[in-house]
Backbone as JSON Lines, residues from 0, in Angstrom:
{"i":0,"aa":"X","n":[-14.86,5.52,-8.47],"ca":[-15.28,5.45,-7.08],"c":[-14.08,5.69,-6.18]}
{"i":1,"aa":"X","n":[-14.35,5.84,-4.92],"ca":[-13.27,6.23,-4.01],"c":[-12.29,5.1,-3.69]}
{"i":2,"aa":"X","n":[-11.12,5.53,-3.3],"ca":[-10.1,4.64,-2.75],"c":[-9.91,5.08,-1.31]}
{"i":3,"aa":"X","n":[-10.17,4.17,-0.39],"ca":[-10.02,4.45,1.03],"c":[-8.78,3.76,1.56]}
{"i":4,"aa":"X","n":[-8.34,4.17,2.74],"ca":[-7.26,3.47,3.42],"c":[-7.65,3.24,4.87]}
{"i":5,"aa":"X","n":[-7.23,2.09,5.37],"ca":[-7.48,1.71,6.76],"c":[-6.37,0.76,7.21]}
{"i":6,"aa":"X","n":[-6.42,0.41,8.48],"ca":[-5.58,-0.67,8.99],"c":[-6.39,-1.95,8.9]}
{"i":7,"aa":"X","n":[-5.74,-3.09,8.77],"ca":[-6.48,-4.33,8.59],"c":[-7.38,-4.65,9.78]}
{"i":8,"aa":"X","n":[-7.05,-4.12,10.96],"ca":[-7.83,-4.4,12.16],"c":[-9.02,-3.45,12.32]}
{"i":9,"aa":"X","n":[-9.12,-2.44,11.47],"ca":[-10.26,-1.52,11.53],"c":[-11.52,-2.24,11.08]}
{"i":10,"aa":"X","n":[-12.62,-1.89,11.7],"ca":[-13.9,-2.54,11.4],"c":[-14.27,-2.39,9.93]}
{"i":11,"aa":"X","n":[-14.84,-3.44,9.39],"ca":[-15.34,-3.41,8.02],"c":[-16.56,-2.5,7.97]}
{"i":12,"aa":"X","n":[-16.65,-1.74,6.9],"ca":[-17.77,-0.84,6.68],"c":[-18.46,-1.25,5.38]}
{"i":13,"aa":"X","n":[-19.73,-0.94,5.27],"ca":[-20.44,-1.24,4.02],"c":[-19.9,-0.42,2.86]}
{"i":14,"aa":"X","n":[-19.17,0.65,3.16],"ca":[-18.6,1.51,2.11],"c":[-17.24,1.02,1.61]}
{"i":15,"aa":"X","n":[-16.66,0.01,2.25],"ca":[-15.29,-0.41,1.96],"c":[-15.09,-0.99,0.56]}
{"i":16,"aa":"X","n":[-16.08,-1.63,0.01],"ca":[-15.87,-2.28,-1.28],"c":[-14.84,-3.39,-1.15]}
{"i":17,"aa":"X","n":[-13.91,-3.47,-2.11],"ca":[-12.85,-4.47,-2.06],"c":[-11.84,-4.08,-1.0]}
{"i":18,"aa":"X","n":[-11.65,-4.93,0.0],"ca":[-10.64,-4.7,1.05],"c":[-9.38,-5.46,0.65]}
{"i":19,"aa":"X","n":[-8.32,-4.71,0.4],"ca":[-7.08,-5.29,-0.12],"c":[-5.95,-5.07,0.87]}
{"i":20,"aa":"X","n":[-5.39,-6.17,1.38],"ca":[-4.24,-6.07,2.28],"c":[-3.01,-5.81,1.43]}
{"i":21,"aa":"X","n":[-2.24,-4.78,1.79],"ca":[-1.08,-4.39,0.98],"c":[0.2,-4.39,1.81]}
{"i":22,"aa":"X","n":[0.27,-5.26,2.82],"ca":[1.46,-5.41,3.64],"c":[2.4,-6.42,2.99]}
{"i":23,"aa":"X","n":[3.69,-6.24,3.17],"ca":[4.65,-7.22,2.69],"c":[4.47,-8.54,3.43]}
{"i":24,"aa":"X","n":[4.19,-8.43,4.73],"ca":[4.06,-9.62,5.57],"c":[2.62,-9.76,6.06]}
{"i":25,"aa":"X","n":[2.15,-11.0,6.09],"ca":[0.82,-11.29,6.61],"c":[0.84,-11.08,8.13]}
{"i":26,"aa":"X","n":[-0.24,-10.54,8.69],"ca":[-0.28,-10.35,10.15],"c":[-0.04,-11.68,10.88]}
{"i":27,"aa":"X","n":[0.84,-11.63,11.87],"ca":[1.21,-12.83,12.62],"c":[0.08,-13.33,13.5]}
{"i":28,"aa":"X","n":[0.04,-14.62,13.66],"ca":[-0.88,-15.31,14.58],"c":[-2.35,-15.03,14.29]}
{"i":29,"aa":"X","n":[-2.65,-14.55,13.11],"ca":[-4.04,-14.3,12.75],"c":[-4.56,-15.52,11.99]}
{"i":30,"aa":"X","n":[-5.61,-16.1,12.51],"ca":[-6.19,-17.27,11.85],"c":[-6.82,-16.87,10.52]}
{"i":31,"aa":"X","n":[-6.79,-17.78,9.59],"ca":[-7.37,-17.54,8.26],"c":[-8.82,-17.07,8.38]}
{"i":32,"aa":"X","n":[-9.57,-17.68,9.27],"ca":[-10.99,-17.33,9.43],"c":[-11.19,-15.91,9.98]}
{"i":33,"aa":"X","n":[-10.14,-15.33,10.55],"ca":[-10.23,-13.98,11.12],"c":[-9.71,-12.9,10.19]}
{"i":34,"aa":"X","n":[-9.32,-13.27,8.98],"ca":[-8.84,-12.27,8.02],"c":[-9.94,-11.27,7.72]}
{"i":35,"aa":"X","n":[-9.56,-10.02,7.58],"ca":[-10.53,-8.94,7.35],"c":[-10.45,-8.39,5.93]}
{"i":36,"aa":"X","n":[-9.71,-9.05,5.07],"ca":[-9.51,-8.57,3.71],"c":[-10.03,-9.59,2.71]}
{"i":37,"aa":"X","n":[-10.28,-9.1,1.5],"ca":[-10.76,-9.97,0.43],"c":[-9.62,-10.6,-0.35]}
{"i":38,"aa":"X","n":[-8.52,-9.86,-0.45],"ca":[-7.36,-10.34,-1.19],"c":[-6.1,-9.69,-0.62]}
{"i":39,"aa":"X","n":[-4.98,-10.39,-0.75],"ca":[-3.71,-9.88,-0.24],"c":[-2.75,-9.72,-1.4]}
{"i":40,"aa":"X","n":[-2.3,-8.5,-1.62],"ca":[-1.29,-8.2,-2.65],"c":[-0.01,-7.75,-1.94]}
{"i":41,"aa":"X","n":[0.79,-8.72,-1.5],"ca":[2.0,-8.36,-0.77],"c":[3.01,-7.62,-1.64]}
{"i":42,"aa":"X","n":[2.89,-7.77,-2.97],"ca":[3.82,-7.06,-3.86],"c":[3.56,-5.56,-3.89]}
{"i":43,"aa":"X","n":[2.47,-5.1,-3.29],"ca":[2.21,-3.66,-3.19],"c":[2.73,-3.08,-1.87]}
{"i":44,"aa":"X","n":[3.27,-3.94,-1.04],"ca":[3.94,-3.48,0.16],"c":[5.39,-3.16,-0.17]}
{"i":45,"aa":"X","n":[6.08,-2.5,0.73],"ca":[7.49,-2.22,0.49],"c":[8.27,-3.53,0.44]}
{"i":46,"aa":"X","n":[9.36,-3.55,-0.32],"ca":[10.21,-4.74,-0.39],"c":[10.73,-5.08,1.01]}
{"i":47,"aa":"X","n":[11.23,-6.3,1.16],"ca":[11.8,-6.7,2.45],"c":[12.93,-5.76,2.84]}
{"i":48,"aa":"X","n":[13.73,-5.37,1.86],"ca":[14.86,-4.48,2.13],"c":[14.38,-3.1,2.57]}
{"i":49,"aa":"X","n":[13.41,-2.55,1.85],"ca":[12.91,-1.22,2.21],"c":[12.22,-1.27,3.57]}
{"i":50,"aa":"X","n":[11.48,-2.32,3.83],"ca":[10.82,-2.48,5.12],"c":[11.86,-2.49,6.25]}
{"i":51,"aa":"X","n":[12.94,-3.24,6.06],"ca":[14.0,-3.31,7.07],"c":[14.66,-1.95,7.26]}
{"i":52,"aa":"X","n":[14.95,-1.27,6.17],"ca":[15.59,0.05,6.27],"c":[14.66,1.06,6.93]}
{"i":53,"aa":"X","n":[13.39,0.97,6.67],"ca":[12.43,1.92,7.26],"c":[12.45,1.85,8.78]}
{"i":54,"aa":"X","n":[12.66,0.64,9.3],"ca":[12.65,0.46,10.75],"c":[14.04,0.42,11.37]}
{"i":55,"aa":"X","n":[15.06,0.69,10.56],"ca":[16.42,0.75,11.09],"c":[16.99,-0.6,11.48]}
{"i":56,"aa":"X","n":[16.58,-1.65,10.79],"ca":[17.09,-2.99,11.1],"c":[18.44,-3.21,10.43]}
{"i":57,"aa":"X","n":[19.15,-4.21,10.92],"ca":[20.44,-4.64,10.35],"c":[21.48,-3.53,10.35]}
{"i":58,"aa":"X","n":[21.46,-2.71,11.39],"ca":[22.48,-1.68,11.54],"c":[22.25,-0.41,10.73]}
{"i":59,"aa":"X","n":[21.14,-0.32,10.03],"ca":[20.84,0.88,9.24],"c":[20.15,1.92,10.13]}
{"i":60,"aa":"X","n":[20.34,3.16,9.78],"ca":[19.57,4.23,10.4],"c":[18.16,4.17,9.83]}
{"i":61,"aa":"X","n":[17.12,4.4,10.64],"ca":[15.77,4.43,10.08],"c":[15.67,5.51,9.0]}
{"i":62,"aa":"X","n":[14.96,5.2,7.94],"ca":[14.79,6.15,6.84],"c":[13.84,7.27,7.23]}
{"i":63,"aa":"X","n":[14.12,8.47,6.77],"ca":[13.14,9.54,6.94],"c":[12.03,9.33,5.9]}
{"i":64,"aa":"X","n":[10.93,10.01,6.08],"ca":[9.76,9.79,5.24],"c":[10.03,10.08,3.77]}
{"i":65,"aa":"X","n":[10.72,11.15,3.46],"ca":[11.0,11.5,2.06],"c":[11.8,10.41,1.37]}
{"i":66,"aa":"X","n":[12.83,9.91,2.03],"ca":[13.66,8.84,1.45],"c":[12.84,7.57,1.26]}
{"i":67,"aa":"X","n":[12.04,7.25,2.27],"ca":[11.19,6.07,2.19],"c":[10.23,6.18,1.0]}
{"i":68,"aa":"X","n":[9.55,7.31,0.89],"ca":[8.56,7.5,-0.18],"c":[9.2,7.39,-1.55]}
{"i":69,"aa":"X","n":[10.36,7.99,-1.74],"ca":[11.04,7.92,-3.04],"c":[11.39,6.48,-3.4]}
{"i":70,"aa":"X","n":[11.89,5.74,-2.42],"ca":[12.24,4.34,-2.69],"c":[11.0,3.51,-2.96]}
{"i":71,"aa":"X","n":[9.93,3.76,-2.22],"ca":[8.68,3.02,-2.44],"c":[8.14,3.29,-3.84]}
{"i":72,"aa":"X","n":[8.13,4.54,-4.26],"ca":[7.66,4.88,-5.6],"c":[8.49,4.17,-6.67]}
{"i":73,"aa":"X","n":[9.81,4.13,-6.47],"ca":[10.67,3.42,-7.43],"c":[10.28,1.95,-7.52]}
{"i":74,"aa":"X","n":[10.02,1.35,-6.37],"ca":[9.62,-0.07,-6.35],"c":[8.29,-0.28,-7.07]}
{"i":75,"aa":"X","n":[7.38,0.63,-6.92],"ca":[6.06,0.46,-7.53],"c":[6.09,0.66,-9.04]}
{"i":76,"aa":"X","n":[7.17,1.2,-9.56],"ca":[7.29,1.37,-11.01],"c":[7.74,0.09,-11.71]}
{"i":77,"aa":"X","n":[8.14,-0.92,-10.92],"ca":[8.54,-2.2,-11.51],"c":[7.31,-2.87,-12.11]}
{"i":78,"aa":"X","n":[7.51,-3.66,-13.13],"ca":[6.41,-4.19,-13.95],"c":[5.29,-4.86,-13.14]}
{"i":79,"aa":"X","n":[5.62,-5.8,-12.28],"ca":[4.56,-6.52,-11.55],"c":[3.71,-5.58,-10.71]}
{"i":80,"aa":"X","n":[4.37,-4.7,-9.98],"ca":[3.64,-3.75,-9.14],"c":[2.86,-2.76,-10.0]}
{"i":81,"aa":"X","n":[3.52,-2.23,-11.03],"ca":[2.87,-1.26,-11.92],"c":[1.62,-1.85,-12.56]}
{"i":82,"aa":"X","n":[1.72,-3.09,-13.04],"ca":[0.56,-3.73,-13.68],"c":[-0.59,-3.89,-12.69]}
{"i":83,"aa":"X","n":[-0.28,-4.25,-11.47],"ca":[-1.31,-4.41,-10.46],"c":[-1.95,-3.07,-10.11]}
{"i":84,"aa":"X","n":[-1.14,-2.04,-9.99],"ca":[-1.66,-0.69,-9.72],"c":[-2.56,-0.24,-10.86]}
{"i":85,"aa":"X","n":[-2.15,-0.48,-12.08],"ca":[-2.98,-0.1,-13.24],"c":[-4.32,-0.84,-13.21]}
{"i":86,"aa":"X","n":[-4.31,-2.12,-12.83],"ca":[-5.56,-2.88,-12.73],"c":[-6.47,-2.3,-11.66]}
{"i":87,"aa":"X","n":[-5.9,-1.93,-10.52],"ca":[-6.7,-1.33,-9.45],"c":[-7.23,0.04,-9.87]}
{"i":88,"aa":"X","n":[-6.43,0.79,-10.61],"ca":[-6.87,2.1,-11.1],"c":[-8.05,1.93,-12.05]}
{"i":89,"aa":"X","n":[-8.01,0.91,-12.9],"ca":[-9.12,0.65,-13.82],"c":[-10.38,0.26,-13.06]}
{"i":90,"aa":"X","n":[-10.23,-0.56,-12.02],"ca":[-11.38,-0.93,-11.2],"c":[-12.01,0.3,-10.56]}
{"i":91,"aa":"X","n":[-11.17,1.14,-9.99],"ca":[-11.67,2.37,-9.34],"c":[-12.34,3.28,-10.37]}
{"i":92,"aa":"X","n":[-11.73,3.41,-11.53],"ca":[-12.31,4.27,-12.58],"c":[-13.64,3.71,-13.09]}
{"i":93,"aa":"X","n":[-13.81,2.39,-12.99],"ca":[-15.05,1.76,-13.44],"c":[-16.14,1.8,-12.37]}
{"i":94,"aa":"X","n":[-15.83,2.41,-11.22],"ca":[-16.86,2.57,-10.19],"c":[-16.72,1.66,-8.99]}
{"i":95,"aa":"X","n":[-15.71,0.8,-8.97],"ca":[-15.5,-0.07,-7.82],"c":[-14.86,0.72,-6.68]}
{"i":96,"aa":"X","n":[-15.28,0.44,-5.47],"ca":[-14.67,1.05,-4.29],"c":[-13.58,0.11,-3.79]}
{"i":97,"aa":"X","n":[-12.44,0.69,-3.44],"ca":[-11.29,-0.07,-2.97],"c":[-10.86,0.5,-1.62]}
{"i":98,"aa":"X","n":[-10.57,-0.38,-0.68],"ca":[-10.0,0.03,0.6],"c":[-8.67,-0.68,0.76]}
{"i":99,"aa":"X","n":[-7.61,0.1,0.87],"ca":[-6.26,-0.42,1.04],"c":[-5.99,-0.6,2.53]}
{"i":100,"aa":"X","n":[-5.57,-1.79,2.9],"ca":[-5.35,-2.12,4.31],"c":[-3.87,-2.34,4.6]}
{"i":101,"aa":"X","n":[-3.42,-1.74,5.69],"ca":[-2.03,-1.91,6.1],"c":[-1.99,-2.45,7.52]}
{"i":102,"aa":"X","n":[-0.83,-2.46,8.09],"ca":[-0.57,-3.03,9.41],"c":[-1.4,-2.38,10.51]}
{"i":103,"aa":"X","n":[-1.74,-3.18,11.51],"ca":[-2.45,-2.63,12.67],"c":[-1.57,-1.66,13.44]}
{"i":104,"aa":"X","n":[-0.25,-1.79,13.3],"ca":[0.69,-0.9,14.0],"c":[0.89,0.42,13.26]}
{"i":105,"aa":"X","n":[0.42,0.5,12.06],"ca":[0.65,1.68,11.21],"c":[-0.45,2.71,11.48]}
{"i":106,"aa":"X","n":[-0.27,3.5,12.51],"ca":[-1.33,4.41,12.96],"c":[-1.33,5.77,12.27]}
{"i":107,"aa":"X","n":[-0.21,6.15,11.67],"ca":[-0.14,7.45,10.99],"c":[-0.3,7.25,9.49]}
{"i":108,"aa":"X","n":[-1.52,7.43,9.01],"ca":[-1.79,7.19,7.59],"c":[-0.88,8.01,6.68]}
{"i":109,"aa":"X","n":[-0.61,9.24,7.05],"ca":[0.2,10.11,6.19],"c":[1.68,9.72,6.19]}
{"i":110,"aa":"X","n":[2.07,8.75,7.01],"ca":[3.44,8.23,7.04],"c":[3.42,6.73,6.75]}
{"i":111,"aa":"X","n":[2.5,6.33,5.92],"ca":[2.33,4.91,5.58],"c":[2.28,4.75,4.07]}
{"i":112,"aa":"X","n":[2.82,3.65,3.59],"ca":[2.82,3.42,2.14],"c":[1.41,3.34,1.57]}
{"i":113,"aa":"X","n":[0.41,3.08,2.41],"ca":[-0.96,3.01,1.87],"c":[-1.4,4.36,1.31]}
{"i":114,"aa":"X","n":[-0.92,5.46,1.92],"ca":[-1.27,6.79,1.39],"c":[-0.56,7.04,0.06]}
{"i":115,"aa":"X","n":[0.65,6.52,-0.09],"ca":[1.39,6.66,-1.35],"c":[0.73,5.83,-2.45]}
{"i":116,"aa":"X","n":[0.35,4.61,-2.1],"ca":[-0.29,3.74,-3.08],"c":[-1.64,4.3,-3.51]}
{"i":117,"aa":"X","n":[-2.37,4.87,-2.59],"ca":[-3.66,5.5,-2.93],"c":[-3.45,6.57,-4.0]}
{"i":118,"aa":"X","n":[-2.42,7.39,-3.84],"ca":[-2.14,8.44,-4.83],"c":[-1.84,7.84,-6.2]}
{"i":119,"aa":"X","n":[-1.12,6.73,-6.22],"ca":[-0.79,6.1,-7.5],"c":[-2.03,5.5,-8.16]}
{"i":120,"aa":"X","n":[-2.91,4.91,-7.38],"ca":[-4.13,4.33,-7.94],"c":[-5.03,5.43,-8.48]}
{"i":121,"aa":"X","n":[-5.11,6.53,-7.77],"ca":[-5.94,7.65,-8.21],"c":[-5.32,8.43,-9.37]}
{"i":122,"aa":"X","n":[-4.02,8.31,-9.54],"ca":[-3.29,9.03,-10.6],"c":[-2.3,8.08,-11.28]}
{"i":123,"aa":"X","n":[-2.78,7.05,-11.97],"ca":[-1.88,6.03,-12.52],"c":[-0.9,6.57,-13.55]}
{"i":124,"aa":"X","n":[-1.2,7.7,-14.15],"ca":[-0.27,8.29,-15.12],"c":[1.06,8.64,-14.47]}
{"i":125,"aa":"X","n":[1.06,8.8,-13.17],"ca":[2.3,9.13,-12.46],"c":[3.34,8.02,-12.56]}
{"i":126,"aa":"X","n":[2.89,6.8,-12.79],"ca":[3.82,5.68,-12.9],"c":[4.74,5.8,-14.1]}
{"i":127,"aa":"X","n":[4.33,6.56,-15.1],"ca":[5.16,6.71,-16.29],"c":[6.06,7.93,-16.22]}
{"i":128,"aa":"X","n":[5.91,8.74,-15.17],"ca":[6.75,9.92,-15.03],"c":[8.14,9.52,-14.54]}
{"i":129,"aa":"X","n":[9.12,10.23,-15.02],"ca":[10.51,9.93,-14.66],"c":[10.75,10.14,-13.17]}
{"i":130,"aa":"X","n":[10.22,11.23,-12.64],"ca":[10.41,11.54,-11.22],"c":[9.05,11.7,-10.57]}
{"i":131,"aa":"X","n":[8.81,10.94,-9.53],"ca":[7.56,11.05,-8.79],"c":[7.76,11.99,-7.61]}
{"i":132,"aa":"X","n":[7.03,13.05,-7.58],"ca":[7.12,14.01,-6.49],"c":[5.75,14.16,-5.82]}
{"i":133,"aa":"X","n":[5.38,13.17,-5.04],"ca":[4.06,13.19,-4.42],"c":[4.12,13.38,-2.91]}
{"i":134,"aa":"X","n":[5.27,13.57,-2.4],"ca":[5.43,13.59,-0.94],"c":[4.84,14.85,-0.35]}
């Protein structure tokens, strides 16, 4: 079944299936009762370090998209993330619909880790490749 991507603030649709928040950080000031996701897998978000580098924090230059994507793919190859991605790939292959949710501020899907993660879930064999070239 399909893997969709949205922002967590986007309206729920009957087609969404499992809504999975994949941000490193939980949305601020959002009450538990107002959560729009079924489960939160923060380990599928970029690491704290990558997140900081992406936005140019701590004196770093903001990362360009290619550099960000390469680092994100490397992070997703680590065991905990890889195992979770493989589980989601199996769910999707078994017919479950998955919607990956990211930050409300993340308006450009093609410049968001949710688009990268979607590719990995749809093509889990890529996790075993030495070099990921999905950009």
